[in-house]
C-alpha positions as CSV (number, residue, x, y, z in Angstrom):
1,X,38.1,1.4,-56.5
2,X,36.2,3.8,-54.2
3,X,38.1,5.1,-51.3
4,X,36.8,4.3,-47.9
5,X,35.6,6.8,-45.3
6,X,37.9,8.9,-43.2
7,X,37.0,10.0,-39.7
8,X,37.7,13.6,-38.7
9,X,37.3,14.2,-34.9
10,X,36.7,17.6,-33.3
11,X,37.0,18.0,-29.5
12,X,36.8,21.4,-28.0
13,X,37.2,20.1,-24.4
14,X,40.4,18.2,-24.7
15,X,43.1,20.3,-23.1
16,X,44.7,17.9,-20.6
17,X,44.9,14.2,-19.7
18,X,42.5,14.1,-16.7
19,X,38.8,13.5,-17.4
20,X,37.2,11.4,-20.2
21,X,38.0,13.6,-23.2
22,X,41.4,12.0,-24.0
23,X,40.0,8.5,-23.4
24,X,37.2,9.2,-25.9
25,X,39.4,10.6,-28.7
26,X,42.1,8.1,-28.3
27,X,39.5,5.3,-28.3
28,X,38.0,6.6,-31.6
29,X,41.5,6.7,-33.1
30,X,42.2,3.1,-32.1
31,X,38.8,1.9,-33.3
32,X,39.3,3.5,-36.6
33,X,42.9,2.1,-36.9
34,X,41.5,-1.4,-36.2
35,X,39.1,-0.9,-39.1
36,X,41.7,0.5,-41.5
37,X,40.1,3.9,-41.4
38,X,42.3,7.0,-41.5
39,X,41.7,9.7,-38.8
40,X,42.5,13.4,-38.4
41,X,42.0,15.0,-35.0
42,X,41.4,18.6,-34.0
43,X,41.9,19.9,-30.4
44,X,42.1,23.2,-28.7
45,X,45.0,25.5,-29.3
46,X,45.4,25.6,-25.5
47,X,45.8,21.8,-25.2
48,X,48.8,20.2,-23.6
49,X,51.4,19.9,-26.4
50,X,52.1,16.3,-25.3
51,X,48.5,15.4,-26.2
52,X,48.8,16.9,-29.6
53,X,52.0,14.8,-30.2
54,X,50.5,11.6,-28.9
55,X,47.4,11.9,-31.0
56,X,49.1,13.5,-34.0
57,X,46.4,16.1,-33.5
58,X,46.0,19.6,-35.0
59,X,45.8,22.0,-32.1
60,X,44.0,24.7,-33.9
61,X,40.5,25.0,-32.4
62,X,39.5,28.3,-30.7
63,X,38.1,28.4,-27.2
64,X,34.3,27.9,-27.6
65,X,32.5,28.5,-24.3
66,X,29.4,26.8,-23.2
67,X,26.5,29.2,-23.4
68,X,24.4,29.9,-20.2
69,X,21.2,30.9,-21.9
70,X,21.8,34.7,-22.0
71,X,20.3,36.1,-25.1
72,X,22.9,38.8,-25.7
73,X,26.0,36.6,-25.3
74,X,24.3,33.7,-27.0
75,X,23.5,35.6,-30.2
76,X,26.9,37.3,-30.2
77,X,28.6,33.9,-29.9
78,X,26.5,32.4,-32.7
79,X,27.2,35.4,-35.0
80,X,31.0,34.9,-34.5
81,X,30.9,31.1,-34.8
82,X,31.5,30.6,-38.5
83,X,34.4,33.1,-38.6
84,X,36.0,31.8,-35.3
85,X,36.1,28.3,-36.8
86,X,37.9,29.4,-40.0
87,X,41.1,27.4,-39.1
88,X,39.0,24.2,-39.0
89,X,37.3,25.0,-42.3
90,X,40.6,25.7,-44.0
91,X,42.1,22.4,-42.8
92,X,39.0,20.4,-43.8
93,X,39.2,22.0,-47.2
94,X,42.9,21.2,-47.5
95,X,42.1,17.6,-46.7
96,X,39.4,17.5,-49.3
97,X,36.8,16.2,-47.0
98,X,33.9,14.6,-48.9
99,X,30.5,13.0,-48.7
100,X,32.3,9.7,-48.0
101,X,33.8,11.0,-44.8
102,X,32.6,11.4,-41.2
103,X,33.0,14.5,-39.1
104,X,32.6,13.8,-35.3
105,X,32.0,16.7,-33.0
106,X,32.3,15.2,-29.5
107,X,30.0,17.8,-27.9
108,X,26.9,19.8,-28.7
109,X,28.0,23.4,-28.5
110,X,25.3,25.5,-30.3
111,X,28.1,27.6,-31.9
112,X,29.5,24.5,-33.6
113,X,26.1,23.4,-34.8
114,X,25.5,26.9,-36.2
115,X,28.9,27.1,-37.7
116,X,28.7,23.7,-39.4
117,X,25.3,24.7,-40.9
118,X,26.9,27.8,-42.5
119,X,29.9,25.8,-43.7
120,X,27.8,22.9,-45.2
121,X,25.6,25.5,-47.0
122,X,28.6,26.7,-49.0
123,X,29.7,23.3,-50.1
124,X,28.6,21.1,-53.0
125,X,26.8,17.9,-52.2
126,X,29.9,15.9,-52.9
127,X,31.8,17.9,-50.4
128,X,29.4,17.4,-47.4
129,X,30.5,14.8,-44.9
130,X,28.1,13.1,-42.4
131,X,28.4,15.3,-39.3
132,X,27.7,13.8,-35.8
133,X,27.1,15.8,-32.7
134,X,27.1,14.2,-29.2
135,X,24.5,15.7,-26.9
136,X,24.2,15.4,-23.1
137,X,20.7,15.8,-21.6
138,X,21.5,18.7,-19.2
139,X,22.8,20.8,-22.1
140,X,19.2,21.6,-22.9
141,X,16.8,19.9,-20.3
142,X,16.4,20.4,-16.6
143,X,15.6,17.0,-15.2
144,X,14.9,18.4,-11.8
145,X,12.3,20.9,-12.9
146,X,11.2,18.6,-15.8
147,X,11.3,21.4,-18.3
148,X,13.7,22.8,-20.9
149,X,16.7,24.5,-19.5
150,X,17.9,28.1,-19.8
151,X,20.0,27.4,-22.9
152,X,17.3,25.4,-24.7
153,X,16.2,28.4,-26.8
154,X,19.6,28.5,-28.4
155,X,19.3,24.8,-29.5
156,X,15.8,25.5,-30.8
157,X,17.2,28.5,-32.8
158,X,20.1,26.6,-34.4
159,X,17.8,23.6,-35.1
160,X,15.4,25.9,-37.0
161,X,18.4,27.3,-38.9
162,X,19.1,23.7,-40.0
163,X,15.4,23.0,-40.9
164,X,15.7,23.8,-44.6
165,X,19.4,24.6,-44.8
166,X,21.3,22.8,-47.7
167,X,23.3,19.9,-46.2
168,X,21.1,19.7,-43.0
169,X,20.2,16.1,-44.0
170,X,23.9,15.3,-43.3
171,X,23.8,16.4,-39.7
172,X,23.0,13.8,-37.0
173,X,22.1,14.6,-33.4
174,X,23.1,11.7,-31.1
175,X,22.7,10.8,-27.4
176,X,24.0,8.0,-25.2
177,X,21.0,8.2,-22.9
178,X,17.6,7.1,-23.9
179,X,16.0,9.1,-21.1
180,X,16.9,12.4,-23.0
181,X,16.1,11.2,-26.5
182,X,12.5,12.4,-26.7
183,X,13.3,15.7,-25.1
184,X,16.0,16.4,-27.7
185,X,13.6,15.5,-30.6
186,X,10.9,17.7,-29.1
187,X,13.3,20.6,-28.8
188,X,15.0,20.3,-32.2
189,X,12.1,19.0,-34.2
190,X,14.6,16.6,-35.7
191,X,15.2,12.9,-35.4
192,X,17.8,12.1,-32.8
193,X,19.7,8.8,-32.6
194,X,20.8,6.6,-29.7
195,X,24.4,5.5,-29.8
196,X,26.4,3.5,-27.2
197,X,28.7,5.4,-24.8
198,X,32.1,5.9,-26.6
199,X,34.6,4.4,-24.1
200,X,38.1,3.1,-24.4
201,X,39.1,0.5,-21.8
202,X,42.7,0.0,-22.7
203,X,44.7,-3.1,-22.0
204,X,43.2,-3.7,-18.5
205,X,41.4,-7.1,-18.7
206,X,37.7,-7.1,-18.3
207,X,36.3,-9.0,-15.2
208,X,39.8,-9.4,-13.8
209,X,39.3,-11.8,-10.9
210,X,40.9,-10.3,-7.7
211,X,42.2,-12.6,-5.0
212,X,40.0,-13.0,-1.9
213,X,40.8,-10.4,0.7
214,X,39.4,-7.2,2.2
215,X,36.6,-5.6,0.3
216,X,38.2,-2.6,-1.5
217,X,35.7,0.2,-2.2
218,X,36.7,3.0,-4.5
219,X,34.9,6.3,-3.8
220,X,35.0,8.8,-6.7
221,X,33.9,12.3,-5.6
222,X,33.3,15.0,-8.3
223,X,31.8,18.5,-8.4
224,X,28.3,16.9,-8.9
225,X,28.5,15.2,-5.5
226,X,27.4,18.5,-3.9
227,X,27.3,18.9,-0.1
228,X,28.0,15.2,0.6
229,X,31.6,15.8,-0.5
230,X,32.5,17.2,3.0
231,X,30.8,14.2,4.7
232,X,32.6,11.4,2.9
233,X,34.8,11.1,5.9
234,X,31.7,10.3,8.1
235,X,30.8,7.5,5.6
236,X,34.3,6.1,5.8
237,X,34.4,6.2,9.6
238,X,31.0,4.5,10.0
239,X,32.0,1.6,7.8
240,X,35.6,1.1,9.1
241,X,34.3,1.1,12.7
242,X,32.1,-1.9,12.0
243,X,34.0,-3.8,9.3
244,X,37.7,-4.7,9.8
245,X,37.8,-6.4,6.3
246,X,37.0,-3.2,4.3
247,X,39.4,-0.7,2.9
248,X,38.8,2.5,0.9
249,X,40.4,4.2,-2.0
250,X,39.1,7.8,-2.4
251,X,39.6,10.2,-5.3
252,X,38.5,13.8,-5.3
253,X,38.3,15.4,-8.7
254,X,40.2,18.7,-9.1
255,X,37.3,21.0,-8.1
256,X,35.5,18.8,-5.5
257,X,35.8,19.7,-1.8
258,X,36.4,17.3,1.0
259,X,39.9,15.9,0.6
260,X,41.3,18.1,3.4
261,X,38.5,17.0,5.7
262,X,39.4,13.3,5.1
263,X,43.1,13.9,5.7
264,X,42.4,15.7,9.0
265,X,39.8,13.3,10.4
266,X,41.0,10.0,9.1
267,X,44.7,10.1,9.8
268,X,44.7,6.8,11.6
269,X,43.0,5.0,8.7
270,X,45.5,6.6,6.3
271,X,48.4,5.5,8.5
272,X,47.3,1.8,8.8
273,X,46.5,1.4,5.1
274,X,42.8,1.1,5.4
275,X,42.3,4.3,3.5
276,X,44.2,5.6,0.5
277,X,43.7,9.0,-1.2
278,X,44.2,8.7,-4.9
279,X,45.7,11.7,-6.7
280,X,43.1,13.9,-8.4
281,X,45.1,14.0,-11.6
282,X,46.1,10.6,-13.1
283,X,47.1,9.5,-16.6
284,X,44.7,7.1,-18.2
285,X,46.7,4.0,-17.3
286,X,46.8,4.9,-13.6
287,X,43.1,5.8,-13.7
288,X,42.1,2.4,-15.0
289,X,44.6,0.6,-12.6
290,X,42.9,2.3,-9.6
291,X,39.5,0.8,-10.7
292,X,41.2,-2.5,-11.2
293,X,42.5,-2.5,-7.6
294,X,38.9,-2.2,-6.2
295,X,36.0,-4.5,-5.8
296,X,33.3,-1.9,-5.8
297,X,32.8,1.7,-6.9
298,X,30.8,4.2,-4.9
299,X,29.5,7.3,-6.8
300,X,28.2,9.8,-4.2
301,X,26.3,11.8,-6.8
302,X,23.0,13.6,-6.6
303,X,20.4,11.7,-8.7
304,X,18.9,14.6,-10.7
305,X,21.6,15.5,-13.1
306,X,22.5,11.9,-13.8
307,X,19.1,11.2,-15.2
308,X,20.2,13.0,-18.3
309,X,23.9,12.3,-18.6
310,X,26.1,9.2,-18.6
311,X,28.9,8.4,-16.3
312,X,32.3,7.4,-17.8
313,X,33.6,6.0,-14.5
314,X,30.5,3.9,-14.1
315,X,31.1,2.4,-17.6
316,X,34.7,1.5,-16.8
317,X,33.6,0.0,-13.5
318,X,31.0,-2.3,-15.1
319,X,33.3,-3.2,-18.0
320,X,36.0,-4.3,-15.6
321,X,33.6,-6.5,-13.6
322,X,33.2,-4.4,-10.5
323,X,30.1,-3.7,-8.3
324,X,28.6,-0.3,-8.5
325,X,27.0,1.6,-5.6
326,X,25.0,4.4,-7.2
327,X,22.0,6.7,-6.8
328,X,18.6,5.4,-7.8
329,X,16.6,7.0,-10.6
330,X,19.6,7.6,-12.8
331,X,21.1,6.4,-16.1
332,X,23.4,4.2,-14.1
333,X,20.6,2.7,-12.1
334,X,18.7,1.8,-15.3
335,X,21.6,-0.6,-16.2
336,X,21.5,-2.2,-12.7
337,X,17.7,-2.6,-12.7
338,X,17.7,-4.0,-16.2
339,X,20.4,-6.6,-15.4
340,X,23.2,-5.1,-17.5
341,X,25.3,-4.2,-14.4
342,X,25.8,-5.4,-10.9
343,X,25.1,-2.9,-8.2
344,X,23.2,-1.6,-5.1
345,X,21.2,1.6,-5.3
346,X,20.7,4.3,-2.6
347,X,17.6,6.4,-2.7
348,X,19.0,9.7,-1.5
349,X,22.4,11.3,-1.5
350,X,23.0,11.0,2.2
351,X,25.6,9.3,4.5
352,X,23.0,7.0,6.0
353,X,21.7,5.9,2.5
354,X,25.2,5.2,1.3
355,X,26.2,3.4,4.5
356,X,23.2,1.1,4.1
357,X,24.2,0.4,0.4
358,X,27.8,-0.4,1.4
359,X,26.5,-2.7,4.1
360,X,24.5,-4.6,1.5
361,X,27.5,-5.0,-0.7
362,X,29.5,-6.4,2.2
363,X,26.8,-8.9,3.1
364,X,26.1,-10.0,-0.5
365,X,29.6,-9.7,-2.0
366,X,29.8,-13.1,-3.5
367,X,26.5,-12.9,-5.4
368,X,27.1,-9.3,-6.6
369,X,30.6,-10.1,-7.7
370,X,29.5,-13.1,-9.7
371,X,26.9,-11.0,-11.4
372,X,29.5,-8.3,-12.1
373,X,31.8,-10.8,-13.8
374,X,28.9,-12.0,-16.1
375,X,27.9,-8.4,-17.1
376,X,31.4,-7.2,-17.8
377,X,32.1,-8.5,-21.3
378,X,28.7,-7.7,-22.9
379,X,28.7,-4.1,-21.4
380,X,32.3,-3.6,-22.6
381,X,31.5,-4.7,-26.1
382,X,28.4,-2.5,-26.4
383,X,29.6,0.7,-24.7
384,X,32.8,1.4,-26.6
385,X,34.3,3.8,-29.0
386,X,34.4,0.9,-31.5
387,X,30.6,0.2,-31.2
388,X,29.9,4.0,-31.3
389,X,32.0,4.4,-34.5
390,X,30.3,1.4,-36.1
391,X,26.9,3.0,-35.4
392,X,28.0,6.3,-37.0
393,X,29.2,4.5,-40.1
394,X,25.9,2.7,-40.4
395,X,23.8,5.8,-40.0
396,X,26.0,7.8,-42.5
397,X,25.4,5.1,-45.1
398,X,21.6,5.2,-44.7
399,X,21.0,8.9,-45.1
400,X,17.8,8.8,-43.0
401,X,15.0,11.4,-43.2
402,X,15.6,13.7,-40.3
403,X,11.9,14.6,-39.9
404,X,10.1,13.1,-36.9
405,X,7.8,10.2,-37.4
406,X,5.3,11.3,-34.7
407,X,4.7,14.0,-32.1
408,X,5.1,12.6,-28.6
409,X,3.1,13.9,-25.7
410,X,3.7,17.6,-25.7
411,X,3.0,20.1,-22.8
412,X,0.9,23.0,-24.2
413,X,1.7,25.0,-21.1
414,X,5.4,25.0,-22.1
415,X,5.8,27.7,-24.8
416,X,9.2,26.5,-26.0
417,X,8.1,22.9,-26.3
418,X,4.8,23.5,-28.0
419,X,4.1,26.9,-29.5
420,X,5.8,26.1,-32.9
421,X,2.9,23.7,-33.5
422,X,0.2,26.3,-32.9
423,X,-0.7,28.4,-36.0
424,X,-3.3,31.1,-36.3
425,X,-6.0,31.4,-33.7
426,X,-4.1,30.6,-30.5
427,X,-3.0,32.8,-27.7
428,X,0.3,32.4,-25.9
429,X,0.7,29.6,-23.4
430,X,-0.6,30.2,-19.9
431,X,2.0,28.8,-17.6
432,X,0.7,25.9,-15.6
433,X,-2.6,25.7,-17.5
434,X,-2.3,25.3,-21.3
435,X,-3.0,27.2,-24.5
436,X,-6.4,28.7,-25.3
437,X,-7.9,29.2,-28.8
438,X,-8.7,32.8,-29.5
439,X,-11.4,33.3,-32.1
440,X,-13.5,31.1,-34.3
441,X,-10.7,29.2,-36.0
442,X,-7.5,27.7,-34.6
443,X,-4.8,25.7,-36.5
444,X,-2.2,23.1,-35.5
445,X,0.5,22.5,-38.0
446,X,2.8,19.5,-38.0
447,X,5.5,18.4,-40.4
448,X,6.5,14.7,-40.1
449,X,8.3,12.2,-42.2
450,X,6.0,11.1,-45.0
451,X,4.7,7.5,-45.5
452,X,3.3,7.1,-41.9
453,X,0.3,4.9,-41.2
454,X,-2.9,6.6,-39.9
455,X,-2.1,8.7,-36.8
456,X,-4.3,9.7,-33.9
457,X,-4.5,13.3,-32.7
458,X,-4.7,12.9,-28.9
459,X,-5.5,16.0,-26.9
460,X,-6.3,16.8,-23.3
461,X,-8.8,19.6,-23.7
462,X,-11.2,21.8,-21.8
463,X,-13.9,24.1,-23.1
464,X,-14.5,27.7,-21.9
465,X,-17.9,27.3,-20.2
466,X,-19.4,29.8,-17.7
467,X,-22.7,31.3,-16.6
468,X,-24.3,32.8,-19.7
469,X,-22.1,30.6,-21.9
470,X,-23.1,27.0,-21.3
471,X,-22.5,25.3,-24.6
472,X,-19.5,25.0,-27.0
473,X,-19.2,23.1,-30.3
474,X,-15.9,22.4,-32.1
475,X,-15.6,21.0,-35.6
476,X,-12.3,19.5,-36.6
477,X,-10.7,18.9,-40.1
478,X,-7.4,17.4,-41.0
479,X,-6.0,18.7,-44.4
480,X,-9.6,19.9,-45.1
481,X,-11.2,16.5,-44.4
482,X,-13.8,16.6,-41.6
483,X,-12.7,14.2,-38.8
484,X,-14.6,15.0,-35.6
485,X,-17.1,17.2,-33.8
486,X,-16.8,17.9,-30.1
487,X,-19.8,19.2,-28.2
488,X,-19.5,20.5,-24.6
489,X,-22.4,21.4,-22.3
490,X,-22.1,22.9,-18.8
491,X,-24.9,20.7,-17.6
492,X,-22.6,17.7,-17.9
493,X,-20.0,17.6,-15.2
494,X,-17.4,15.8,-17.3
495,X,-17.6,18.5,-19.9
496,X,-16.5,21.1,-17.4
497,X,-13.3,19.3,-16.6
498,X,-10.2,18.3,-18.6
499,X,-10.8,15.3,-20.8
500,X,-8.9,13.3,-23.4
501,X,-10.2,13.3,-27.0
502,X,-8.8,11.0,-29.7
503,X,-9.3,11.6,-33.4
504,X,-8.0,9.3,-36.1
505,X,-6.6,11.3,-39.0
506,X,-7.3,10.3,-42.6
507,X,-4.7,7.9,-44.1
508,X,-3.8,10.4,-46.8
509,X,-3.1,13.2,-44.3
510,X,-0.9,11.0,-42.1
511,X,1.0,9.7,-45.1
512,X,1.6,13.2,-46.5
513,X,3.7,14.2,-43.5
514,X,2.4,17.8,-43.7
515,X,-0.7,17.9,-41.5
516,X,-2.9,20.9,-40.7
517,X,-5.6,20.3,-38.1
518,X,-8.2,23.1,-38.0
519,X,-10.6,23.6,-35.1
520,X,-13.7,25.7,-36.1
521,X,-15.3,27.0,-32.9
522,X,-18.9,28.0,-32.8
523,X,-19.6,31.1,-30.6
524,X,-16.4,31.5,-28.5
525,X,-16.7,34.1,-25.8
526,X,-14.5,36.4,-23.8
527,X,-14.3,36.5,-20.0
528,X,-14.7,40.3,-20.3
529,X,-18.1,40.0,-22.1
530,X,-19.3,37.7,-19.3
531,X,-18.2,40.0,-16.5
532,X,-15.6,37.4,-15.3
533,X,-12.4,39.4,-15.8
534,X,-10.6,41.9,-18.0
535,X,-9.6,39.2,-20.4
536,X,-10.9,40.2,-23.9
537,X,-9.8,37.1,-25.8
538,X,-12.5,35.1,-27.5
539,X,-11.9,31.8,-25.7
540,X,-13.1,28.5,-27.1
541,X,-11.0,25.4,-26.3
542,X,-7.9,25.0,-24.1
543,X,-5.3,22.3,-24.8
544,X,-3.1,21.0,-21.9
545,X,-1.3,18.2,-23.7
546,X,-1.4,16.7,-27.2
547,X,0.3,14.2,-29.4
548,X,0.2,12.6,-32.9
549,X,0.8,8.9,-32.5
550,X,-0.1,5.6,-34.2
551,X,-2.6,4.8,-31.4
552,X,-5.1,6.5,-29.1
553,X,-3.0,7.4,-26.1
554,X,-4.0,9.2,-22.9
555,X,-1.1,9.5,-20.3
556,X,-2.1,9.8,-16.7
557,X,-2.9,13.3,-15.7
558,X,-1.2,15.2,-12.9
559,X,-2.4,17.7,-10.4
560,X,-1.8,20.6,-12.7
561,X,-4.1,19.1,-15.3
562,X,-7.0,19.2,-12.7
563,X,-6.6,22.9,-12.1
564,X,-10.0,24.6,-12.0
565,X,-11.2,27.2,-14.5
566,X,-11.9,29.6,-11.6
567,X,-8.4,29.1,-10.3
568,X,-7.0,29.8,-13.8
569,X,-9.0,33.0,-14.0
570,X,-7.9,34.1,-10.5
571,X,-4.3,33.4,-11.3
572,X,-4.4,35.4,-14.5
573,X,-6.0,38.4,-12.7
574,X,-3.3,38.2,-10.0
575,X,-0.5,38.1,-12.6
576,X,-2.1,41.0,-14.5
577,X,-2.3,43.1,-11.3
578,X,1.3,42.2,-10.3
579,X,2.5,43.4,-13.7
580,X,0.4,46.6,-13.5
581,X,1.6,47.4,-10.0
582,X,5.3,46.5,-10.5
583,X,7.5,49.6,-10.2
584,X,9.9,48.1,-12.7
585,X,7.4,48.2,-15.6
């Protein structure tokens, strides 16, 4: 009889009971126990000893800091990673971890990814477990700037280390937020997998019907609330002055400001029981009990960061049949707008916006509460440690190909996100413009999972045309098979601007997975030779965006894509002069 899988859980963040880390690990342990699966848990050596006892955990993990994007500290931390994790490797070896087992890393620290890659490389195939990393969007992507973040290069580096490393096929990158999935795949050049949020809800009943009475609103303030933290008291005062049937529970996380302001300015409400300040540190049972005592939860968060991350307290709120008052344009708002949660959205993180949302809850309480009850059980079943664990077990059994199946729309002005596709014959990306070919031949190289149906090469392009250089011809091949010819003429207004071109690739090239697109450019020219600037590159065609997808696809352009050639040349000259005149260079 073949032994079933075991689950090994590694959590670098779990040092105390507050927060979601204990909930997550305990939930995995309970879900595994319900399935007859043995677990072994690893936590920080600095963790509260009571946690180690309660979880029967091995408190042997070193402190592994989050990296801020600095090249020096990032490379040093990666170099030390494998050695620093020696206690973990030794214990896994002693437990004889095998290909049947699952190793869950509850975060996405690059040092852990790099260390795991080195460790798997040294092990025989039969000794390589399926390894799952849980990513959060802001670890690598700036949802405000809509570009990769400062630490993204580190994730690209460790992903490239994995590319052909023995055992890399056993490493799974996972996310609980579909908004960030394509960004992670574009950065890592690996398939990423959506899994439900791993939450444990305890013994508190879902959709517990509260007796009719004053509307109880629970405000949860954390460090991501920003400047609004100090104005929560204004929100509370505004509502209490107009609604005598509303009461508030307020909790400030350990590092969030504002509690002192509430105590000073809302003393009367505190005294008459219409306002209660919940301790910032609670054990898990008290934390859930506080949510159970409320009818609605207000999360005074800024919207940008929560486009890319999930909210644990939102999950518990919905799973317990409560109404959510949340910022629009976030992961939480997606659930409300798609009917999976009951809530009211506010557009901006302001007192007036949140007051209006609370007013709507007060006026539509019955309808919103009925919807909250109906959403609770399905949400609770889907977003749970049990559902997440079942997903990992299913993925581990499939051994999927980690190569991407297509290239989604890629910004050629973003070097980190695009330059790995550009082979010989391209210059570096021009920020805000795109990437120019340089010479008579330019290659784009893509490696995808084999067996794909015919793909389209979709590209937003612009030729280099100027006075004295009025025509450009480009011939395209895919894996040496001619596929298209593009002709541009300055006399045609459309040819002087950005335009989408769509080329269907041969079936054999698409199916092979390894695709080389060659652009042969007849008579490229340099701006220098035409007296336009000091730029000596032999320019032919510029690419702003591109993709390889099963259909001809042209996303809507933005203002940057309509930038003029003259503007680009002027900007390049200004940047060159700035560098030349800078006293620091």
